[in-house]
N, CA, C and O atoms as a Tinker XYZ file with bonds, in Angstrom:
   316  protein
     1  N    116.869000  172.069000  121.517000    73     2
     2  CA   117.279000  172.403000  120.170000    64     1     3
     3  C    118.800000  172.508000  120.130000    63     2     4     5
     4  O    119.395000  173.128000  121.011000    81     3
     5  N    119.447000  171.908000  119.112000    73     3     6
     6  CA   120.903000  171.945000  119.051000    64     5     7
     7  C    121.426000  173.359000  118.826000    63     6     8     9
     8  O    120.761000  174.188000  118.203000    81     7
     9  N    122.616000  173.620000  119.336000    73     7    10
    10  CA   123.232000  174.925000  119.150000    64     9    11
    11  C    123.745000  175.105000  117.729000    63    10    12    13
    12  O    123.896000  176.234000  117.263000    81    11
    13  N    124.014000  174.004000  117.036000    73    11    14
    14  CA   124.465000  174.033000  115.646000    64    13    15
    15  C    123.496000  173.207000  114.825000    63    14    16    17
    16  O    123.330000  172.019000  115.101000    81    15
    17  N    122.845000  173.792000  113.820000    73    15    18
    18  CA   121.763000  173.114000  113.106000    64    17    19
    19  C    122.169000  171.889000  112.295000    63    18    20    21
    20  O    121.296000  171.090000  111.958000    81    19
    21  N    123.440000  171.695000  111.965000    73    19    22
    22  CA   123.838000  170.546000  111.156000    64    21    23
    23  C    123.621000  169.228000  111.880000    63    22    24    25
    24  O    123.426000  168.197000  111.235000    81    23
    25  N    123.651000  169.241000  113.194000    73    23    26
    26  CA   123.449000  168.010000  113.946000    64    25    27
    27  C    124.709000  167.201000  114.144000    63    26    28    29
    28  O    124.647000  166.078000  114.645000    81    27
    29  N    125.862000  167.749000  113.760000    73    27    30
    30  CA   127.106000  167.047000  114.041000    64    29    31
    31  C    128.081000  168.011000  114.695000    63    30    32    33
    32  O    127.972000  169.226000  114.529000    81    31
    33  N    129.021000  167.473000  115.426000    73    31    34
    34  CA   130.008000  168.280000  116.122000    64    33    35
    35  C    131.179000  167.377000  116.474000    63    34    36    37
    36  O    131.060000  166.152000  116.455000    81    35
    37  N    132.306000  167.989000  116.792000    73    35    38
    38  CA   133.496000  167.228000  117.185000    64    37    39
    39  C    133.744000  167.418000  118.673000    63    38    40    41
    40  O    133.611000  168.516000  119.213000    81    39
    41  N    134.109000  166.315000  119.317000    73    39    42
    42  CA   134.366000  166.320000  120.749000    64    41    43
    43  C    135.648000  165.559000  121.037000    63    42    44    45
    44  O    136.013000  164.637000  120.307000    81    43
    45  N    136.325000  165.950000  122.102000    73    43    46
    46  CA   137.438000  165.183000  122.646000    64    45    47
    47  C    136.927000  164.586000  123.947000    63    46    48    49
    48  O    136.403000  165.303000  124.800000    81    47
    49  N    137.076000  163.278000  124.100000    73    47    50
    50  CA   136.599000  162.593000  125.302000    64    49    51
    51  C    137.786000  161.902000  125.960000    63    50    52    53
    52  O    138.528000  161.167000  125.309000    81    51
    53  N    137.955000  162.144000  127.249000    73    51    54
    54  CA   139.018000  161.524000  128.042000    64    53    55
    55  C    138.355000  160.728000  129.157000    63    54    56    57
    56  O    137.491000  161.246000  129.865000    81    55
    57  N    138.755000  159.473000  129.315000    73    55    58
    58  CA   138.148000  158.598000  130.331000    64    57    59
    59  C    139.260000  157.979000  131.170000    63    58    60    61
    60  O    140.303000  157.585000  130.647000    81    59
    61  N    139.025000  157.899000  132.474000    73    59    62
    62  CA   139.991000  157.275000  133.371000    64    61    63
    63  C    139.261000  156.594000  134.515000    63    62    64    65
    64  O    138.090000  156.866000  134.784000    81    63
    65  N    139.985000  155.698000  135.183000    73    63    66
    66  CA   139.443000  154.968000  136.332000    64    65    67
    67  C    139.930000  155.599000  137.619000    63    66    68    69
    68  O    141.070000  156.054000  137.707000    81    67
    69  N    139.057000  155.625000  138.623000    73    67    70
    70  CA   139.432000  156.048000  139.972000    64    69    71
    71  C    138.990000  154.968000  140.941000    63    70    72    73
    72  O    137.991000  154.282000  140.721000    81    71
    73  N    139.747000  154.830000  142.011000    73    71    74
    74  CA   139.392000  153.863000  143.039000    64    73    75
    75  C    139.172000  154.638000  144.341000    63    74    76    77
    76  O    140.131000  155.003000  145.021000    81    75
    77  N    137.896000  154.887000  144.684000    73    75    78
    78  CA   137.612000  155.620000  145.920000    64    77    79
    79  C    137.991000  154.802000  147.161000    63    78    80    81
    80  O    138.466000  153.672000  147.057000    81    79
    81  N    137.771000  155.393000  148.314000    73    79    82
    82  CA   138.135000  154.776000  149.585000    64    81    83
    83  C    137.527000  153.387000  149.747000    63    82    84    85
    84  O    138.171000  152.500000  150.308000    81    83
    85  N    136.295000  153.179000  149.265000    73    83    86
    86  CA   135.660000  151.872000  149.431000    64    85    87
    87  C    136.260000  150.801000  148.515000    63    86    88    89
    88  O    135.885000  149.632000  148.605000    81    87
    89  N    137.191000  151.190000  147.632000    73    87    90
    90  CA   137.882000  150.229000  146.791000    64    89    91
    91  C    137.162000  149.830000  145.519000    63    90    92    93
    92  O    137.731000  149.122000  144.689000    81    91
    93  N    135.942000  150.261000  145.347000    73    91    94
    94  CA   135.163000  149.905000  144.155000    64    93    95
    95  C    135.535000  150.864000  143.023000    63    94    96    97
    96  O    135.260000  152.060000  143.126000    81    95
    97  N    136.159000  150.368000  141.938000    73    95    98
    98  CA   136.577000  151.275000  140.872000    64    97    99
    99  C    135.383000  151.889000  140.139000    63    98   100   101
   100  O    134.365000  151.236000  139.908000    81    99
   101  N    135.542000  153.150000  139.788000    73    99   102
   102  CA   134.527000  153.858000  139.010000    64   101   103
   103  C    135.239000  154.588000  137.876000    63   102   104   105
   104  O    136.429000  154.892000  137.971000    81   103
   105  N    134.509000  154.864000  136.813000    73   103   106
   106  CA   135.135000  155.619000  135.742000    64   105   107
   107  C    134.634000  157.045000  135.757000    63   106   108   109
   108  O    133.495000  157.331000  136.127000    81   107
   109  N    135.516000  157.924000  135.345000    73   107   110
   110  CA   135.227000  159.353000  135.250000    64   109   111
   111  C    135.618000  159.796000  133.849000    63   110   112   113
   112  O    136.326000  159.084000  133.137000    81   111
   113  N    135.159000  160.959000  133.466000    73   111   114
   114  CA   135.531000  161.438000  132.152000    64   113   115
   115  C    135.398000  162.936000  132.024000    63   114   116   117
   116  O    134.779000  163.609000  132.847000    81   115
   117  N    135.999000  163.430000  130.967000    73   115   118
   118  CA   135.883000  164.831000  130.594000    64   117   119
   119  C    135.601000  164.870000  129.101000    63   118   120   121
   120  O    136.205000  164.126000  128.328000    81   119
   121  N    134.691000  165.730000  128.702000    73   119   122
   122  CA   134.375000  165.915000  127.291000    64   121   123
   123  C    134.555000  167.389000  126.959000    63   122   124   125
   124  O    134.161000  168.269000  127.725000    81   123
   125  N    135.160000  167.639000  125.796000    73   123   126
   126  CA   135.389000  169.010000  125.340000    64   125   127
   127  C    134.777000  169.165000  123.959000    63   126   128   129
   128  O    135.053000  168.372000  123.059000    81   127
   129  N    133.947000  170.183000  123.790000    73   127   130
   130  CA   133.417000  170.514000  122.472000    64   129   131
   131  C    134.523000  171.275000  121.745000    63   130   132   133
   132  O    134.945000  172.341000  122.194000    81   131
   133  N    134.993000  170.729000  120.622000    73   131   134
   134  CA   136.168000  171.265000  119.943000    64   133   135
   135  C    135.971000  172.706000  119.486000    63   134   136   137
   136  O    136.830000  173.548000  119.751000    81   135
   137  N    134.883000  173.013000  118.817000    73   135   138
   138  CA   134.677000  174.353000  118.271000    64   137   139
   139  C    134.517000  175.405000  119.370000    63   138   140   141
   140  O    135.156000  176.456000  119.321000    81   139
   141  N    133.672000  175.126000  120.355000    73   139   142
   142  CA   133.391000  176.105000  121.397000    64   141   143
   143  C    134.315000  176.044000  122.593000    63   142   144   145
   144  O    134.308000  176.952000  123.424000    81   143
   145  N    135.125000  174.975000  122.699000    73   143   146
   146  CA   136.050000  174.765000  123.813000    64   145   147
   147  C    135.355000  174.672000  125.170000    63   146   148   149
   148  O    136.009000  174.813000  126.204000    81   147
   149  N    134.053000  174.438000  125.184000    73   147   150
   150  CA   133.360000  174.212000  126.453000    64   149   151
   151  C    133.633000  172.783000  126.885000    63   150   152   153
   152  O    133.784000  171.895000  126.046000    81   151
   153  N    133.698000  172.560000  128.192000    73   151   154
   154  CA   133.978000  171.215000  128.672000    64   153   155
   155  C    133.113000  170.883000  129.876000    63   154   156   157
   156  O    132.546000  171.760000  130.528000    81   155
   157  N    133.032000  169.602000  130.146000    73   155   158
   158  CA   132.281000  169.121000  131.301000    64   157   159
   159  C    132.909000  167.818000  131.773000    63   158   160   161
   160  O    133.472000  167.060000  130.982000    81   159
   161  N    132.804000  167.572000  133.059000    73   159   162
   162  CA   133.214000  166.292000  133.623000    64   161   163
   163  C    131.970000  165.439000  133.780000    63   162   164   165
   164  O    130.882000  165.963000  134.017000    81   163
   165  N    132.123000  164.125000  133.650000    73   163   166
   166  CA   130.972000  163.239000  133.758000    64   165   167
   167  C    131.370000  161.942000  134.436000    63   166   168   169
   168  O    132.542000  161.565000  134.468000    81   167
   169  N    130.352000  161.260000  134.982000    73   167   170
   170  CA   130.549000  159.965000  135.625000    64   169   171
   171  C    129.723000  158.874000  134.962000    63   170   172   173
   172  O    129.936000  157.690000  135.225000    81   171
   173  N    128.785000  159.259000  134.108000    73   171   174
   174  CA   127.934000  158.275000  133.443000    64   173   175
   175  C    127.868000  158.574000  131.948000    63   174   176   177
   176  O    128.101000  159.702000  131.511000    81   175
   177  N    127.551000  157.557000  131.190000    73   175   178
   178  CA   127.366000  157.735000  129.750000    64   177   179
   179  C    126.228000  158.714000  129.494000    63   178   180   181
   180  O    126.288000  159.493000  128.542000    81   179
   181  N    125.200000  158.685000  130.322000    73   179   182
   182  CA   124.065000  159.588000  130.152000    64   181   183
   183  C    124.499000  161.045000  130.274000    63   182   184   185
   184  O    124.014000  161.898000  129.531000    81   183
   185  N    125.404000  161.338000  131.199000    73   183   186
   186  CA   125.907000  162.707000  131.341000    64   185   187
   187  C    126.729000  163.112000  130.116000    63   186   188   189
   188  O    126.648000  164.255000  129.665000    81   187
   189  N    127.517000  162.183000  129.579000    73   187   190
   190  CA   128.286000  162.449000  128.364000    64   189   191
   191  C    127.355000  162.759000  127.197000    63   190   192   193
   192  O    127.555000  163.738000  126.479000    81   191
   193  N    126.342000  161.924000  127.010000    73   191   194
   194  CA   125.389000  162.112000  125.912000    64   193   195
   195  C    124.642000  163.435000  126.075000    63   194   196   197
   196  O    124.451000  164.160000  125.099000    81   195
   197  N    124.222000  163.756000  127.291000    73   195   198
   198  CA   123.489000  165.006000  127.526000    64   197   199
   199  C    124.336000  166.217000  127.136000    63   198   200   201
   200  O    123.823000  167.170000  126.550000    81   199
   201  N    125.627000  166.185000  127.457000    73   199   202
   202  CA   126.511000  167.287000  127.076000    64   201   203
   203  C    126.601000  167.397000  125.558000    63   202   204   205
   204  O    126.463000  168.489000  125.008000    81   203
   205  N    126.832000  166.280000  124.881000    73   203   206
   206  CA   126.977000  166.282000  123.421000    64   205   207
   207  C    125.694000  166.715000  122.725000    63   206   208   209
   208  O    125.740000  167.388000  121.695000    81   207
   209  N    124.554000  166.334000  123.281000    73   207   210
   210  CA   123.276000  166.675000  122.650000    64   209   211
   211  C    122.983000  168.170000  122.669000    63   210   212   213
   212  O    122.093000  168.628000  121.952000    81   211
   213  N    123.714000  168.941000  123.476000    73   211   214
   214  CA   123.557000  170.397000  123.433000    64   213   215
   215  C    123.914000  170.934000  122.047000    63   214   216   217
   216  O    123.363000  171.945000  121.612000    81   215
   217  N    124.827000  170.263000  121.358000    73   215   218
   218  CA   125.263000  170.697000  120.030000    64   217   219
   219  C    124.644000  169.882000  118.908000    63   218   220   221
   220  O    124.419000  170.407000  117.817000    81   219
   221  N    124.370000  168.630000  119.149000    73   219   222
   222  CA   123.886000  167.764000  118.068000    64   221   223
   223  C    122.381000  167.596000  118.058000    63   222   224   225
   224  O    121.816000  167.166000  117.052000    81   223
   225  N    121.718000  167.927000  119.164000    73   223   226
   226  CA   120.303000  167.620000  119.307000    64   225   227
   227  C    120.160000  166.182000  119.783000    63   226   228   229
   228  O    121.104000  165.396000  119.700000    81   227
   229  N    119.006000  165.852000  120.271000    73   227   230
   230  CA   118.754000  164.506000  120.792000    64   229   231
   231  C    118.651000  163.510000  119.649000    63   230   232   233
   232  O    118.158000  163.830000  118.567000    81   231
   233  N    119.125000  162.301000  119.906000    73   231   234
   234  CA   118.977000  161.234000  118.924000    64   233   235
   235  C    117.511000  160.889000  118.781000    63   234   236   237
   236  O    116.771000  160.856000  119.763000    81   235
   237  N    117.099000  160.633000  117.560000    73   235   238
   238  CA   115.733000  160.177000  117.341000    64   237   239
   239  C    115.797000  158.995000  116.396000    63   238   240   241
   240  O    116.701000  158.898000  115.566000    81   239
   241  N    114.844000  158.107000  116.525000    73   239   242
   242  CA   114.817000  156.953000  115.636000    64   241   243
   243  C    113.408000  156.769000  115.120000    63   242   244   245
   244  O    112.428000  157.086000  115.794000    81   243
   245  N    113.331000  156.254000  113.920000    73   243   246
   246  CA   112.031000  155.951000  113.340000    64   245   247
   247  C    111.638000  154.558000  113.804000    63   246   248   249
   248  O    112.421000  153.622000  113.643000    81   247
   249  N    110.445000  154.391000  114.378000    73   247   250
   250  CA   110.068000  153.084000  114.908000    64   249   251
   251  C    110.007000  151.993000  113.850000    63   250   252   253
   252  O    110.152000  150.816000  114.179000    81   251
   253  N    109.796000  152.354000  112.588000    73   251   254
   254  CA   109.680000  151.338000  111.551000    64   253   255
   255  C    111.015000  151.011000  110.883000    63   254   256   257
   256  O    111.045000  150.217000  109.943000    81   255
   257  N    112.122000  151.604000  111.345000    73   255   258
   258  CA   113.419000  151.356000  110.740000    64   257   259
   259  C    114.283000  150.538000  111.687000    63   258   260   261
   260  O    114.565000  150.966000  112.806000    81   259
   261  N    114.696000  149.379000  111.245000    73   259   262
   262  CA   115.561000  148.527000  112.055000    64   261   263
   263  C    116.939000  149.167000  112.151000    63   262   264   265
   264  O    117.311000  149.985000  111.310000    81   263
   265  N    117.681000  148.799000  113.162000    73   263   266
   266  CA   118.993000  149.374000  113.408000    64   265   267
   267  C    119.925000  149.243000  112.198000    63   266   268   269
   268  O    120.685000  150.167000  111.909000    81   267
   269  N    119.879000  148.121000  111.495000    73   267   270
   270  CA   120.787000  147.896000  110.375000    64   269   271
   271  C    120.236000  148.404000  109.047000    63   270   272   273
   272  O    120.809000  148.115000  107.997000    81   271
   273  N    119.149000  149.146000  109.072000    73   271   274
   274  CA   118.545000  149.659000  107.848000    64   273   275
   275  C    118.757000  151.159000  107.684000    63   274   276   277
   276  O    117.990000  151.817000  106.981000    81   275
   277  N    119.789000  151.707000  108.325000    73   275   278
   278  CA   120.061000  153.126000  108.195000    64   277   279
   279  C    120.346000  153.449000  106.735000    63   278   280   281
   280  O    121.152000  152.765000  106.104000    81   279
   281  N    119.707000  154.470000  106.186000    73   279   282
   282  CA   119.935000  154.815000  104.783000    64   281   283
   283  C    121.403000  155.122000  104.507000    63   282   284   285
   284  O    122.087000  155.649000  105.385000    81   283
   285  N    121.908000  154.808000  103.312000    73   283   286
   286  CA   123.299000  155.100000  102.962000    64   285   287
   287  C    123.612000  156.572000  103.179000    63   286   288   289
   288  O    122.791000  157.446000  102.897000    81   287
   289  N    124.810000  156.832000  103.683000    73   287   290
   290  CA   125.236000  158.207000  103.913000    64   289   291
   291  C    124.748000  158.798000  105.213000    63   290   292   293
   292  O    125.033000  159.961000  105.499000    81   291
   293  N    124.012000  158.027000  106.022000    73   291   294
   294  CA   123.494000  158.548000  107.289000    64   293   295
   295  C    124.089000  157.814000  108.480000    63   294   296   297
   296  O    123.442000  157.697000  109.520000    81   295
   297  N    125.314000  157.319000  108.340000    73   295   298
   298  CA   125.994000  156.725000  109.477000    64   297   299
   299  C    125.869000  155.229000  109.586000    63   298   300   301
   300  O    126.476000  154.648000  110.485000    81   299
   301  N    125.129000  154.576000  108.737000    73   299   302
   302  CA   124.957000  153.136000  108.832000    64   301   303
   303  C    125.888000  152.349000  107.941000    63   302   304   305
   304  O    125.850000  151.118000  107.935000    81   303
   305  N    126.730000  153.044000  107.180000    73   303   306
   306  CA   127.634000  152.359000  106.261000    64   305   307
   307  C    128.790000  151.752000  107.043000    63   306   308   309
   308  O    129.537000  152.467000  107.709000    81   307
   309  N    128.935000  150.458000  106.964000    73   307   310
   310  CA   130.019000  149.765000  107.659000    64   309   311
   311  C    130.802000  148.952000  106.654000    63   310   312   313
   312  O    130.238000  148.412000  105.703000    81   311
   313  N    132.090000  148.868000  106.864000    73   311   314
   314  CA   132.950000  148.087000  105.970000    64   313   315
   315  C    133.169000  146.727000  106.560000    63   314   316
   316  O    133.867000  145.902000  105.969000    81   315
């Protein structure tokens, strides 16, 4: 259950590349929840999403709604 019932929140995300000893570059990141100032470091998009979902709740989709059929005003409006 989200910590804030509106389902939206603001975050600052910082991403950078590191090159470990084996030479294979990897990306790292830090995310900060703006209102609560809580932060976490992450190495995968899944870890980033899991942190954000603490405030927004998990994404859900209706199986009968195509990706481009988001109702107006619900994030699907593109210019």
